[in-house]
N, C-alpha and C positions, 0 to 999 in steps of 0.2 A: 504494500500500498504506500503511495508516494508521503510527500510533507505535506502537499496542498490538499489531500484527502482528508488525512488524519489530522489537522488543524481546523478543516470545518465541521468534522467530526466532531470533535474535542468542544468547538464554540456552539453546537447546536446541543449537544450534552447538557453542558454550562446554561444555558438559556433556560432551558428542562427544567432543570436541577435548581435554577434561582428562582424561578415562575411557583414549581410544587410545592419549595420550602416555603414562600411567600402565601401560598393557598393553606397548608397547614394551620399556620396559626394564624390568618385573617379571614379565612373562611365565612360568608354572610353564614347566620342559621335561618334557614329557610324551611315551611314545613314539608314541602315537596324534596327535602334531599332527606328523608329521614329514612330511604330505605332505595332504592334504584328501580322497584315495579314499573314495569312500564307505562301501566296504566296512569299511574302518578307522572310519571315525566312528562307523558304524554297531555295528559292536562293541564299539568304546569306552564310546558311549554308553549301552547296554544294561546293559554290565559297573558301570554308573557308579552304575544306581539303586540306590538304597538301599545303596552299597557307600562306603567311603572310598576316595580319592584312590590312597593310599600301601598300601591291599590289592590293587587294584587292578593295579598295574602289573605284578606277576608276573604274574598270568595271563593278562593283554592280552599281553603277551612270548610266554605258551607258548602260549595259544589257535591265535595268527598263525603260529607256528614249526610246528604242528601243522596246519595250514589256511590256509597262505597265500594261497588263494585262495578266493573263493566257491563255485567247485565243489568244492572240496577238505572243504569244510565241507558242501555239501547231500549230498555221497556218502558224509556220514561215518555210521557206526552209533550209536543211540543211546549205551550204554553207553560208545563211547570218546566221544564229546561230553560225556556227562553226569561218566564220570569228570576232565576237566580242569576241569570246572565246580565240582567236588567242592570247597566251604568255601566257594563264595559264596551259598549260599542260593538260595530264589526260584527254583527251578528249571525254573519255568512260563518261566521268560524264555528260557530256552536252549531248550526245546521250539519254543516261539515263535519266534525264529532259527530253528531249523532247517524249519522250516516255511516262512518266507518265504525260507530261502537255497533251498530245491527252487522253490520260486514265482518268483521271481527267474531260475535258473538255465533253466528249464522253457519259462516264457513270455514272460522279458523277456532273454534270450541273455545272461544272468548280467552285467547293465547295472541299476541303481536307479534308477527312475522319476526324474525332473528335476525335481518340482514336490512341493508340500507335500501337495494333498490325494489325490493319488495315493500318496505312500507312506502316508497314514492308512490306507488299505484294505489295508494288509501286516499279519500276525498280528504282535502284542505291540509295534508302532509307534502311541505314542498323540501326542497333541498336541503335547508337550516334545520326543520325539526326531524327530519331523519335520520340526520347523522348527530344529531343532538343525542335522541333516543338510542340509537346503532351505538354510540358511543359510550354511552351513561349507561347504558343496561345490559349491553352486548358488548363490549370489550371491542368494539374496533374501529381501529384508528385513523377516524377523519373527520377533519374538523367541521365545527359548527358554525359555518358565515352570518356572525348576526352583523348588528348595526356596531355593537363594542369590538368584535373582530377588526371590520370594514374601518372604523376611526386608529385603531392598533397597528396594522399596517400600514397607514397610510402615514401613519408620525416613523416608523420604524424605520420606514423607506424612505421618506420625502416625498412621499408618490405623489405624482404630477397631474392628474387627471382626475378627473371625475369621480367619486367612490361609486356611484349609483348605478355606471355603464357595468353591462354584466359583464364586458371584458376584466375590468377593476378586481368581479369578484371572482372573476376565474382564478386573476393571479394572487389574492389573497388567499383561495383556495388552496392554489400549489405550494405556496410561499411557506403557511403552516400545515400542511402536508409533510413537510423536510424536517419540520421542528417540532413536531406532534409525537407527546411520549409515548412509543408503541405497548407499554407494558400498562397506563395510565391514561389514555386516552380520555375519560368521563372527566375525570379532575382537572386535565390539562384544558378544556374546551368549558370546563365552570369555570377555573381559576383568571382564563383571560377574560370569560365576563365577568367575573367581580374585578376583576384591573379595571375594567372598562368603565365602571362604575362607580368607584372608589378612588381610581387614584389619575387615569386616563381618561378623565371627563370630556365632557361633549360640549356644555352650557356654560363652563365657570373656569375659570385657570386649571390646569393640571397640575395635580402635585407630585412633579417630575421628582423631585428629590427623595422620593420614600419607593420610587417605582422596582421594582425589583429588577427588571431589564432595561435601565436607565442607558445601560453601557453597550446597549446592541441598539440604540434609539438615535437614527439618524438626522430626526427633530430638534432632539435636546444634545446633541453632542456640538449642533452647529448653531443652535439658540435661536429657532424658528417654529416652535412649536406650535405657535396660534396660527401658524401661517398651512397648517394640515387638519382635517382632510378638505381639500378640494370640493366643491360642490357649485354645479350648476345654478343658473340662477332662479325660483321659484317664481312659479307662474301665480299671479293674482287668483286670489278665489270671487268667484261668483258671488254679488248680494244676491238674498233674495227676501224682500219683504212679507211678513204674511201677518195677519191677525187670526187671534186664539179664542176661542169661544168656551169660558167655563159655565156650562148651562146647566143649571141647578133646576130640576124637580120631581114633587113628590117626596126630597129629602134624598134624593141623588144626582147622581152627573151624570151629563150623555157621553159618552165614552163611543167612539169608531175604529174599526179593526184597518189596516192600511193595506191596500193591493197586495197581492202572494211575489208581486214582481218589484225591482225598482228598490229606490232608499227607505229604508227601514221596513224594506216586506213584512206585511204581516203582524207587526206589531201593534198595540193600541196606542190610541191619538185623543186627545181634545180634539173637536172640531176644529177647521182652522181653513185660512183662504188665501191666496197670494195678495200681497197689496196691501196698505195700511186704512181700514175703512175708519170715519169718522161711527161718533155714538149714532146719530139719525140714519146710517147707512146699515150700521147694525144690527137697529132696531127691526129697520124696514127687510133686512135677508134672515133676522131669525122670525117673523111674522109670517114670512112667506114659507119657512120649513113646516110650519103648523103649529109653532109653540106661540106662545101668550106672554110675552114679554111684560110684567110690572115694575120690576127696576133692573138699572143698570148702573155697572161701575168701573171705573175704567182703573187697569193696575197699572205696575210696573212695566215700564218696556223691558225685554230682556234678547240677550241674544245666543247663541248657540254655534260654531265652527265646526265644521267634518270636515274633510281634508282635503276639499274641491269647493267647500260650496261656504256662507255664510248667512245665515236665518236674522233676522232683523226682525223682533216681533213685537208687536205690541195685543194686549188682551186686554179684553172684558169680562166681568163677572155678570151673568144673567139670571136673573129667577123668574123662573114662570107658573101661570096659573092652568086651567084646564086648555087644552088640545081644542084648537080648530078644525084643524084634518084628521076626520075621524080613521081614515086610511092608514098615517102616520103613527097616530094613536095605538092601534092595532098591531101595528109591526115594532113598535117599541118595549111595548106591554107585555107583546107574547116573548122576546128577545130578553125582557130581566126577567121572567118567568125561568127560563129553559136554558139561556145561554151556557154556551160548551167550550168556546173560542174555537169551535172546529168549523169546517165551511158546510154550509147546510145544502147541499147537492139535493139533498130530499124537498126544498123548497123554493118556489117561484121567486125570483129576484126583484125586488121593487123597488126602484130605484127614482129619486127626485134633486134633479138637475137645476138650481138656481141659479140663473146668471144673473148679476148684478151687473158687471162689465163683462170686458172681453175675458180679462184677464183676469178677475177672479169668481169663482165658486164655491158653496158650498154642498156638500153631498152628503143626503141622508138614503144610507141605504141598506139592505139586508142583515148588514154587519153592524148596525148603530142600536146599541143597547142604554140599558141606565140602569148607571151599578153605584152601590152604597161606595162611604170611604173606606172602610175595611178592605173592598176587594181589588179598590186599586192599590191602597198599601199593600196586599198580600197575595193576590192572585195574578192581577193580569200585569203583561210586559208592556211598559208605557218608556219611549227611549228618554235618554238626558237631556233630549232636544226640549223636551216640557220640563225638567226636573224645576225648573222656579215656580211655575204653576201648580205643580204636584204638589210641592211641601208648602205653597203658601194655603191651598186646599187642606192638605193635610195638620 
């Protein structure tokens, strides 16, 4: 073996040893690290996508209490698991989780595939999650490339290109694949994750002087740490104005179910329309739905930021008396008695599309119903976009 190769191997071993020794003394104590059960690791990794660890702790513990085994989750109703996910956002994640849970129970006897390639075939499991499960649970030497590893890779190498490019991710994978400890790949990946969350920070000054791999970092050596990682300019979010209606009737609140496609699919919401309406416009629209408004109160404005969109919301709380439209009354009272959150394929849909103007409409349809506050709190999954007004009611 030539001296150059020997030196490279020594440097690789030193990098891994420094990192793992640091991790042994500084690893975060997290509820999903109590074991390396694939179900536990999988649930935590999906929750951690686009969500901070401090937020996930509560949700993870509650989810595992509700579904201690993957069979419990696979047999759960959509309303049940969506309610447990309420507030985490990106609801397609938990829907894909449920699909995967059913596949594992039905096709794999409740056991996760034990290799990267088979894990990748499951709904909602991409390269990062597959590598995390394969390394932590099955000891496969594969780097799990997430935002933390991308940031560390960029700074270690003074990498000049956008870290969001697929090419960059591939180069990061190849870089860490050469460094990963084949005997402790799970610990290696988790050490880098913890390093990125506690030392090689994204939004505040990195704590380079306490970093166990500072001697390998070109950005630190050249004192240009704040120039990395490189990112392309962020697209401006689209601004959308909306008016929210908190409609009281018979000591209950009107809710609707969003369509099964698109933004916030299949979740529950307070009736709302595009645009900012005046009190007069609001009263007119509520009357057209078949309600008889007797009191209205303007609430504080609120906003919610999605990844690509910002809702700027105003809201009205409306108290109503007897229905003026018996058809709407029958539908809402029927739904209040037996609404289960499932699609009512056996019933004929009846919609009331009420155009106030071209860009504003309020729809009361077969999935609108009156709910008590207790069910709003404990049963129906209402997205965090409406949290400000939900908390106001509760």
